[in-house]
C-alpha positions in Angstrom: 0.0 0.0 0.0 1.5 3.3 -1.1 1.8 5.7 1.8 0.1 9.0 1.2 1.6 12.3 2.0 1.0 13.6 5.4 -2.2 15.6 5.7 -3.8 13.8 2.8 -6.7 11.6 3.5 -9.2 9.7 1.4 -12.5 11.2 0.8 -14.0 14.1 -1.0 -12.3 17.4 -0.5 -13.6 20.7 -1.7 -11.5 23.6 -2.9 -11.3 25.0 0.5 -9.8 21.7 1.8 -7.1 21.7 -0.8 -6.2 25.2 0.0 -6.0 24.4 3.6 -3.7 21.4 3.0 -1.2 23.4 1.0 -1.9 22.2 -2.5 -1.4 24.8 -5.2 -4.7 25.9 -6.6 -5.5 28.3 -9.4 -7.5 31.2 -8.0 -10.5 32.2 -10.1 -10.8 36.0 -9.9 -14.3 37.4 -10.1 -15.1 39.1 -13.3 -14.4 42.8 -13.0 -17.3 45.0 -14.1 -16.3 47.7 -16.7 -16.7 51.2 -15.2 -19.6 53.1 -16.7 -18.6 56.1 -18.7 -19.2 59.4 -17.0 -22.4 61.0 -17.8 -22.3 64.1 -19.9 -23.7 66.1 -17.1 -20.7 65.4 -14.9 -17.9 66.2 -17.4 -15.9 69.4 -16.7 -17.0 70.9 -20.1 -20.6 70.3 -19.3 -20.3 71.8 -15.8 -18.5 74.8 -17.3 -21.3 75.3 -19.8 -23.9 74.9 -17.2 -22.2 77.6 -15.1 -22.0 79.9 -18.1 -25.7 79.5 -18.8 -26.5 80.1 -15.2 -24.7 83.5 -15.4 -26.2 84.4 -18.7 -29.8 83.4 -17.9 -30.6 86.6 -15.9 -29.5 88.7 -18.9 -31.7 86.9 -21.4 -34.8 89.0 -20.7 -32.7 92.2 -21.3 -31.3 90.7 -24.5 -34.7 89.8 -25.8 -36.0 93.3 -24.9 -33.0 94.9 -26.7 -33.6 92.9 -29.8 -37.3 93.7 -29.9 -36.7 97.4 -29.3 -33.7 98.0 -31.5 -32.9 95.2 -34.0 -36.4 94.5 -35.2 -37.2 98.1 -36.1 -33.8 98.4 -37.8 -34.6 95.3 -39.9 -38.0 96.8 -40.8 -36.2 100.1 -41.7 -33.8 98.1 -43.9 -36.6 96.4 -45.7 -38.5 99.7 -46.3 -35.4 101.4 -47.6 -35.6 99.1 -50.7 -39.2 100.0 -51.4 -40.9 102.8 -53.3 -43.3 103.7 -50.5 -44.9 107.1 -50.3 -48.1 107.4 -48.3 -49.4 110.1 -50.6 -49.4 107.5 -53.4 -50.4 104.2 -51.8 -51.2 102.5 -55.2 -47.6 102.9 -56.4 -45.9 101.1 -53.6 -43.5 98.4 -54.7 -39.9 97.2 -54.8 -37.4 100.0 -55.8 -34.0 98.3 -55.5 -31.2 100.6 -54.6 -32.8 103.7 -56.1 -33.5 105.2 -52.7 -29.8 104.9 -51.8 -28.9 106.5 -55.1 -31.2 109.4 -54.3 -29.6 109.8 -50.9 -26.2 110.5 -52.5 -27.4 112.4 -55.5 -30.3 114.5 -54.3 -29.1 118.1 -53.7 -31.1 118.6 -50.5 -29.8 115.4 -48.9 -26.2 116.1 -50.2 -26.3 119.5 -48.6 -27.6 118.1 -45.3 -24.7 115.6 -45.3 -22.2 118.5 -45.8 -24.0 120.4 -43.0 -23.8 117.4 -40.7 -20.1 117.0 -41.3 -19.4 120.7 -40.7 -21.5 120.7 -37.5 -20.0 117.6 -36.1 -16.4 118.5 -36.8 -16.8 122.1 -35.4 -18.5 121.0 -32.2 -16.1 118.1 -31.6 -12.9 120.2 -32.1 -14.1 123.2 -30.1 -15.4 121.0 -27.3 -12.1 119.2 -27.1 -10.1 122.4 -26.9 -12.3 123.9 -24.2 -12.6 120.6 -22.4 -8.8 120.2 -22.3 -8.3 123.7 -21.0 -10.9 123.2 -18.2 -9.5 119.7 -17.4 -6.0 121.2 -17.0 -7.4 123.8 -14.6 -9.4 121.3 -12.6 -6.5 118.9 -12.3 -4.8 121.4 -10.0 -5.5 121.4 -6.2 -7.5 124.4 -5.0 -10.3 125.0 -2.5 -13.7 124.2 -3.7 -12.5 122.0 -6.6 -15.3 119.5 -6.0 -18.0 122.1 -6.2 -16.5 123.6 -9.4 -16.4 120.1 -11.0 -20.0 119.6 -10.2 -21.0 123.0 -11.7 -19.0 122.3 -14.8 -20.7 118.9 -15.4 -24.2 120.5 -15.0 -24.6 121.6 -18.7 -24.2 118.0 -19.9 -27.0 116.9 -17.6 -29.5 119.3 -19.0 -32.1 117.9 -21.4 -31.1 118.7 -25.0 -34.4 120.4 -25.9 -34.2 122.5 -22.7 -30.6 123.5 -23.4 -31.6 124.6 -26.9 -34.6 126.6 -25.6 -32.3 128.2 -23.0 -29.9 129.4 -25.7 -32.7 130.5 -28.0 -34.6 132.6 -25.5 -32.2 133.5 -22.7 -29.1 134.2 -24.7 -29.9 134.7 -28.4 -33.1 136.7 -28.2 -32.5 140.1 -29.8 -34.8 142.0 -27.4 -34.2 140.5 -23.9 -31.3 138.0 -24.5 -28.2 138.0 -22.3 -25.8 138.6 -25.2 -27.4 141.8 -26.4 -27.8 142.8 -22.8 -24.0 142.5 -22.3 -23.4 144.6 -25.5 -25.8 147.3 -24.2 -24.0 147.3 -20.8 -20.6 147.6 -22.4 -21.3 150.1 -25.2 -24.4 151.9 -24.0 -27.7 152.5 -25.7 -26.2 152.7 -29.2 -24.7 149.2 -29.0 -25.6 146.9 -31.8 -28.4 144.4 -31.2 -27.9 141.6 -33.7 -30.4 138.8 -34.2 -27.9 136.0 -33.6 -29.9 133.1 -34.9 -30.9 134.9 -38.1 -27.4 136.4 -38.9 -25.3 133.4 -37.8 -27.6 130.3 -37.7 -25.1 127.6 -37.9 -22.8 129.3 -35.4 -25.7 129.6 -33.0 -26.3 125.8 -33.2 -22.6 125.1 -32.8 -22.4 127.4 -29.7 -25.3 125.7 -28.0 -23.9 122.2 -28.7 -20.4 123.2 -27.6 -21.8 124.5 -24.3 -23.5 121.1 -23.7 -20.7 118.8 -24.9 -17.7 120.5 -23.4 -18.3 119.0 -19.9 -18.4 115.5 -21.5 -15.0 116.1 -23.1 -13.7 117.6 -19.9 -14.6 114.4 -17.9 -12.8 112.1 -20.3 -9.7 114.3 -20.5 -9.6 114.9 -16.8 -9.6 111.1 -16.3 -6.7 110.9 -18.6 -4.7 113.6 -16.8 -5.3 111.9 -13.5 -3.9 108.6 -14.9 -0.7 110.2 -16.0 2.3 108.7 -14.1 3.6 111.2 -11.4 7.2 109.9 -11.5 7.6 111.1 -15.1 6.3 114.5 -14.2 8.6 114.7 -11.2 11.5 113.7 -13.3 10.8 116.3 -15.9 10.5 118.9 -13.1 13.8 117.9 -11.7 15.5 118.1 -15.1 14.3 121.7 -15.4 11.6 121.3 -18.0 9.1 124.1 -18.3 5.4 123.7 -18.0 5.0 124.1 -21.8 7.7 121.5 -22.5 6.1 119.1 -20.0 2.7 119.5 -21.6 4.1 119.1 -25.1 6.4 116.2 -24.6 4.7 114.3 -21.8 1.1 115.3 -21.2 0.0 115.6 -24.8 1.4 112.2 -26.0 -0.2 110.6 -23.0 -3.6 112.3 -23.7 -3.6 111.2 -27.4 -5.8 108.2 -26.7 -8.2 110.1 -24.5 -8.5 112.9 -27.1 -9.3 110.2 -29.8 -11.9 108.6 -27.5 -13.6 111.9 -26.8 -13.6 112.8 -30.5 -15.1 109.5 -31.5 -17.7 109.3 -28.8 -18.7 113.0 -29.4 -19.0 112.3 -33.1 -21.3 109.4 -32.5 -23.8 111.5 -30.6 -23.5 114.8 -32.4 -23.9 113.3 -35.9 -27.3 112.2 -34.8 -28.3 115.5 -33.1 -31.8 116.6 -33.9 -32.9 118.7 -30.9 -30.7 121.8 -31.3 -31.4 122.1 -35.1 -35.2 121.6 -34.6 -35.5 124.0 -31.6 -33.2 126.8 -32.7 -33.7 127.1 -36.5 -36.3 124.5 -37.5 -33.8 123.4 -40.1 -33.9 126.7 -41.9 -31.1 129.0 -43.1 -28.8 126.2 -44.1 -28.7 124.4 -40.8 -30.7 121.2 -41.8 -28.5 118.3 -40.9 -29.1 114.7 -42.0 -31.3 113.7 -39.0 -33.5 116.7 -39.5 -33.7 116.0 -43.3 -34.8 112.5 -42.5 -37.5 113.8 -40.2 -38.9 116.1 -42.9 -38.6 113.4 -45.6 -40.6 111.0 -43.4 -43.2 113.2 -41.7 -43.7 116.0 -44.2 -42.9 114.5 -47.6 -44.2 111.1 -46.4 -41.5 109.3 -48.5 -40.9 106.4 -46.2 -38.5 104.6 -48.6 -36.1 107.4 -49.1 -36.2 108.4 -45.4 -35.4 104.8 -44.4 -32.5 104.7 -46.8 -31.1 107.9 -45.3 -31.5 106.5 -41.8 -29.6 103.3 -42.8 -26.8 105.5 -44.1 -26.6 107.3 -40.8 -26.6 104.1 -38.8 -23.8 102.7 -41.0 -21.7 105.8 -40.5 -22.4 105.6 -36.7 -21.4 102.0 -36.6 -18.1 102.8 -38.4 -17.3 105.5 -35.9 -18.3 103.3 -33.0 -16.0 100.6 -34.2 -13.0 102.9 -34.0 -14.2 104.1 -30.6 -14.3 100.5 -29.3 -10.7 99.9 -30.6 -9.5 103.0 -28.8 -11.2 101.9 -25.5 -9.7 98.4 -25.8 -6.2 99.9 -26.4 -6.7 102.1 -23.3 -7.6 99.1 -21.2 -4.6 97.2 -22.5 -2.3 100.1 -21.6 -3.8 100.2 -18.0 -3.3 96.5 -17.6 0.3 96.8 -18.8 1.0 99.4 -16.2 -0.6 97.4 -13.5 
């Protein structure tokens, strides 16, 4: 009888018995379950998108309101600008192609209004920038009551445009009781000239009222630029013996270039669309009818909706072009400030 190894006995033995007795056995590993792929809601990209939408959601009502109020009317204006639509001749309404745009650039009245708009805008912007820079240089100095003076200087910009035009028309330009003629009488006596300012210099009268209202706007922008000028450069120039004129020419003016451009562009955007001063002071007469006023008369008096819409689209296109340059200037200013920080 063959002796069996120790620890081995006859009889059935299960797997656990063999393992207990030291026999080598092949372990059968349980089948590993494949991990489920992460759901799309749990991925970082999906979480980031959900966070972005959660921040944008409160702005959606404002965006919808903006589209309804501004974009849909502009689309309607664009469609009407390609139509021959005059309410005095309702039976002749139809598609006109680009004939309305051709009329905008070839009609003598519209062409003159474009030239008047350019003259008015350039004059107001340049004069407001010069006056605004001078006032900003004065307000950049320290003196008693500077805060009150700044508040008073900003006040004209806060006046309603129609109210400002009425103020100039009646309180200053009136030939009988206006302030300007009153000053002339006070200086030169009873024989002083009493000109009718609006009749004798209509475009200059409109320019003066707009300059009075827009100079504070330019002053605010330029004052912000002056206060952002690095003080160490100014101190170094003073130590080196530079005069005030040299400091302004070689340090302040180059630093203010971006702010001057920004003021000119923003002022042009608003002044090119000005209607209140022309309508209130001269009613578009005596060669003061700019493009917005001509569009008004074409639409409401001539009832030529197609041509008025085409002129309006031209004004919007020009404003967008100016605004694009303004945004680039603002972006460059922000980049410069970030670079200094």
